[in-house]
C-alpha positions in Angstrom: 128.8 182.8 153.9 127.1 180.3 156.0 123.4 178.8 155.5 120.6 181.3 156.3 118.1 180.7 159.0 114.7 182.4 159.2 114.3 184.4 162.3 110.8 185.2 161.7 108.5 186.9 159.1 110.8 186.3 155.9 114.0 187.9 157.8 117.2 185.7 157.4 120.6 185.8 159.3 123.6 183.8 158.4 124.4 181.1 160.7 128.3 181.7 160.7 127.6 185.2 161.9 125.7 184.1 165.2 127.4 184.1 168.5 124.7 183.7 170.9 120.6 183.6 171.0 119.2 184.7 174.4 116.1 185.9 176.1 115.4 189.5 176.7 113.8 189.3 180.0 116.9 190.1 182.0 118.2 193.4 183.1 121.6 193.2 181.5 119.6 191.9 178.1 117.6 195.1 178.4 120.7 197.1 178.7 122.4 195.6 175.5 119.3 196.6 173.6 119.5 200.0 174.7 123.2 200.4 174.1 122.8 198.7 170.7 120.1 201.2 169.9 122.0 204.2 170.9 125.1 203.2 168.9 122.9 202.3 165.6 124.2 198.5 166.2 120.5 197.2 166.8 118.4 195.4 163.8 114.8 195.0 164.8 113.4 192.0 162.9 110.2 191.7 165.3 107.7 193.6 162.7 106.2 195.2 165.8 105.6 192.4 167.7 107.1 191.2 171.3 110.8 190.6 171.4 111.2 187.2 172.6 114.9 186.7 171.6 118.2 188.5 171.1 120.5 187.4 168.7 124.4 188.4 169.1 126.4 188.7 165.8 130.2 188.4 165.5 130.2 192.2 164.2 128.7 193.4 167.6 125.2 194.0 166.0 122.2 192.8 168.0 119.0 191.4 166.3 115.6 191.3 167.9 113.3 188.4 166.8 109.9 187.8 167.7 110.5 183.9 168.0 111.6 182.0 171.1 115.3 181.3 171.5 114.7 177.6 171.7 112.7 178.0 168.2 115.7 179.7 166.9 118.1 177.1 168.2 116.1 174.4 166.9 116.5 176.1 163.2 119.9 176.7 163.7 120.5 173.1 164.6 118.6 171.7 161.5 121.1 173.8 159.2 124.1 171.8 160.6 
């Protein structure tokens, strides 16, 4: 298992499972969220706050975070 990064509010994700981190503002990103929700592949780690990034994992799960993609990318790079 890879190192863990904090994706906000004490929630952690293994760095070796992350495929990409994107902003949720585009229409395709919103469709990905809806499809993941319908197929029970969505993990909401926003603690009720606004979604600012979507984390795609190797096992096709989507994780929503209230942190900016740039913040998460910085934490990801620090771990390496």
